Structure formats: structure tokens, C-alpha cells
N, CA, C and O of each residue as an XYZ file, in Angstrom:
232
protein
N     -19.819     49.815    -29.941
C     -19.898     49.259    -28.604
C     -21.094     48.312    -28.533
O     -22.164     48.598    -29.071
N     -20.899     47.207    -27.874
C     -21.926     46.179    -27.758
C     -22.841     46.481    -26.579
O     -22.372     46.842    -25.500
N     -24.114     46.335    -26.780
C     -25.092     46.562    -25.717
C     -25.408     45.229    -25.054
O     -26.093     44.392    -25.641
N     -24.912     45.027    -23.835
C     -25.115     43.740    -23.165
C     -26.482     43.636    -22.499
O     -26.947     42.533    -22.213
N     -27.122     44.759    -22.251
C     -28.419     44.725    -21.565
C     -29.566     44.391    -22.507
O     -30.574     43.834    -22.072
N     -29.434     44.718    -23.776
C     -30.540     44.530    -24.719
C     -31.009     43.072    -24.802
O     -32.215     42.836    -24.723
N     -30.118     42.083    -24.957
C     -30.609     40.695    -25.003
C     -31.357     40.282    -23.730
O     -32.339     39.542    -23.796
N     -30.893     40.759    -22.580
C     -31.587     40.433    -21.319
C     -32.950     41.092    -21.274
O     -33.924     40.487    -20.827
N     -33.022     42.328    -21.735
C     -34.306     43.032    -21.716
C     -35.294     42.342    -22.647
O     -36.482     42.241    -22.342
N     -34.792     41.867    -23.789
C     -35.666     41.150    -24.717
C     -36.138     39.825    -24.099
O     -37.300     39.445    -24.245
N     -35.241     39.137    -23.420
C     -35.584     37.843    -22.822
C     -36.576     37.997    -21.667
O     -37.462     37.161    -21.485
N     -36.419     39.068    -20.893
C     -37.256     39.277    -19.705
C     -38.213     40.455    -19.877
O     -38.473     41.191    -18.925
N     -38.727     40.630    -21.071
C     -39.581     41.779    -21.379
C     -40.812     41.849    -20.472
O     -41.223     42.940    -20.077
N     -41.400     40.705    -20.140
C     -42.581     40.721    -19.269
C     -42.237     41.264    -17.886
O     -42.997     42.047    -17.316
N     -41.090     40.848    -17.347
C     -40.662     41.339    -16.035
C     -40.398     42.838    -16.072
O     -40.768     43.565    -15.151
N     -39.754     43.294    -17.147
C     -39.485     44.733    -17.283
C     -40.778     45.526    -17.385
O     -40.889     46.615    -16.823
N     -41.747     44.987    -18.096
C     -43.028     45.687    -18.246
C     -43.807     45.738    -16.940
O     -44.511     46.714    -16.681
N     -43.693     44.706    -16.117
C     -44.405     44.657    -14.838
C     -43.729     45.508    -13.766
O     -44.395     46.117    -12.929
N     -42.406     45.541    -13.803
C     -41.647     46.193    -12.726
C     -40.548     47.065    -13.314
O     -39.559     46.551    -13.836
N     -40.713     48.381    -13.232
C     -39.730     49.295    -13.799
C     -38.372     49.206    -13.095
O     -37.359     49.647    -13.637
N     -38.354     48.641    -11.901
C     -37.103     48.482    -11.159
C     -36.453     47.116    -11.373
O     -35.475     46.783    -10.703
N     -36.986     46.332    -12.296
C     -36.448     44.994    -12.535
C     -34.981     45.039    -12.948
O     -34.235     44.100    -12.672
N     -34.562     46.106    -13.597
C     -33.154     46.222    -14.006
C     -32.229     46.087    -12.800
O     -31.123     45.560    -12.924
N     -32.670     46.558    -11.636
C     -31.821     46.476    -10.438
C     -31.692     45.046     -9.938
O     -30.681     44.686     -9.334
N     -32.709     44.230    -10.186
C     -32.610     42.803     -9.877
C     -31.525     42.176    -10.740
O     -30.716     41.382    -10.260
N     -31.515     42.535    -12.001
C     -30.507     41.993    -12.912
C     -29.117     42.536    -12.583
O     -28.134     41.795    -12.598
N     -29.046     43.824    -12.288
C     -27.739     44.411    -11.988
C     -27.135     43.824    -10.717
O     -25.916     43.671    -10.627
N     -27.964     43.497     -9.741
C     -27.437     42.877     -8.522
C     -26.715     41.590     -8.877
O     -25.633     41.311     -8.360
N     -27.315     40.811     -9.759
C     -26.682     39.569    -10.204
C     -25.364     39.873    -10.907
O     -24.366     39.194    -10.666
N     -25.347     40.878    -11.766
C     -24.117     41.237    -12.479
C     -23.043     41.662    -11.493
O     -21.889     41.251    -11.616
N     -23.417     42.495    -10.502
C     -22.439     42.954     -9.514
C     -21.895     41.789     -8.700
O     -20.702     41.738     -8.404
N     -22.771     40.852     -8.339
C     -22.314     39.672     -7.592
C     -21.295     38.884     -8.404
O     -20.279     38.439     -7.870
N     -21.565     38.714     -9.686
C     -20.633     37.986    -10.560
C     -19.315     38.742    -10.669
O     -18.249     38.127    -10.659
N     -19.375     40.071    -10.772
C     -18.152     40.881    -10.820
C     -17.315     40.681     -9.558
O     -16.098     40.518     -9.638
N     -17.955     40.693     -8.409
C     -17.233     40.530     -7.141
C     -16.569     39.159     -7.054
O     -15.436     39.042     -6.587
N     -17.265     38.141     -7.497
C     -16.683     36.800     -7.495
C     -15.460     36.757     -8.404
O     -14.422     36.209     -8.032
N     -15.585     37.333     -9.589
C     -14.461     37.343    -10.535
C     -13.254     38.064     -9.936
O     -12.128     37.572    -10.015
N     -13.494     39.226     -9.341
C     -12.378     39.996     -8.790
C     -11.727     39.295     -7.599
O     -10.517     39.409     -7.403
N     -12.503     38.581     -6.813
C     -11.914     37.808     -5.715
C     -11.038     36.687     -6.254
O      -9.999     36.368     -5.675
N     -11.458     36.093     -7.357
C     -10.713     34.989     -7.947
C      -9.539     35.460     -8.800
O      -8.626     34.682     -9.076
N      -9.553     36.733     -9.225
C      -8.511     37.295    -10.097
C      -8.031     38.643     -9.542
O      -8.238     39.677    -10.176
N      -7.397     38.639     -8.375
C      -6.989     39.908     -7.758
C      -5.943     40.680     -8.566
O      -5.736     41.870     -8.325
N      -5.293     40.027     -9.507
C      -4.296     40.708    -10.326
C      -4.861     41.236    -11.641
O      -4.102     41.650    -12.518
N      -6.161     41.225    -11.784
C      -6.799     41.757    -12.986
C      -6.379     43.217    -13.148
O      -6.606     44.038    -12.259
N      -5.767     43.534    -14.287
C      -5.110     44.828    -14.482
C      -6.042     46.021    -14.237
O      -5.692     46.936    -13.492
N      -7.210     46.013    -14.854
C      -8.116     47.164    -14.703
C      -8.517     47.362    -13.246
O      -8.625     48.499    -12.786
N      -8.737     46.283    -12.521
C      -9.090     46.376    -11.108
C      -7.952     47.007    -10.310
O      -8.186     47.840     -9.434
N      -6.732     46.608    -10.617
C      -5.582     47.178     -9.915
C      -5.463     48.672    -10.185
O      -5.178     49.448     -9.272
N      -5.679     49.079    -11.431
C      -5.593     50.502    -11.788
C      -6.644     51.311    -11.035
O      -6.320     52.310    -10.393
N      -7.897     50.883    -11.112
C      -8.974     51.623    -10.448
C      -8.840     51.589     -8.929
O      -9.170     52.565     -8.255
N      -8.365     50.489     -8.394
C      -8.161     50.404     -6.946
C      -7.118     51.390     -6.490
O      -7.275     52.026     -5.448
N      -6.039     51.529     -7.266
C      -4.987     52.472     -6.862
C      -5.489     53.907     -6.942
O      -5.100     54.739     -6.122
N      -6.343     54.212     -7.908
C      -6.934     55.556     -8.013
C      -7.831     55.812     -6.800
O      -7.761     56.875     -6.183
N      -8.667     54.838     -6.467
C      -9.578     54.994     -5.331
C      -8.815     55.213     -4.036
O      -9.226     56.018     -3.201
N      -7.710     54.505     -3.862
C      -6.915     54.676     -2.623
C      -6.351     56.083     -2.554
O      -6.273     56.656     -1.467
N      -5.956     56.657     -3.684
C      -5.407     58.016     -3.695
C      -6.482     59.059     -3.402
O      -6.213     60.069     -2.753
N      -7.686     58.813     -3.878
C      -8.777     59.760     -3.673
C      -9.284     59.715     -2.236
O      -9.552     60.751     -1.627
N      -9.412     58.506     -1.706
C      -9.951     58.343     -0.353
C      -8.817     58.527      0.614
O      -9.017     58.437      1.825
């Protein structure tokens, strides 16, 4: 499995060292990108599967 966070942590090592919560700054950006992708691709298979599970649970 590929670790996608490691290159970012290496690139922003100073920020990580200064702020232990910096990962949440990065994750917010990732989540925003995910939301944009899903809005643009509503038929994305994995999204449809997980959405149907969530509807059954809730």
C-alpha cells in the first residue's frame, strides 16, 4: 500500500514540527478536493456503494 501522507510530511516538515495539528490543515484540503470530485462525478462507483450503505444505516 502506498503512503500518500509521507511525501507531504517530508515537504512540510517545518510546519509539522511547529504545529502538531498541521495534519488537519492538510486533511481539510484533501477533504475539500474529495467533495469537489464527488460533486463532479456523482456516478463514482465506490461513492454510490458507501452512500447506499449510509442510507440503510441512518
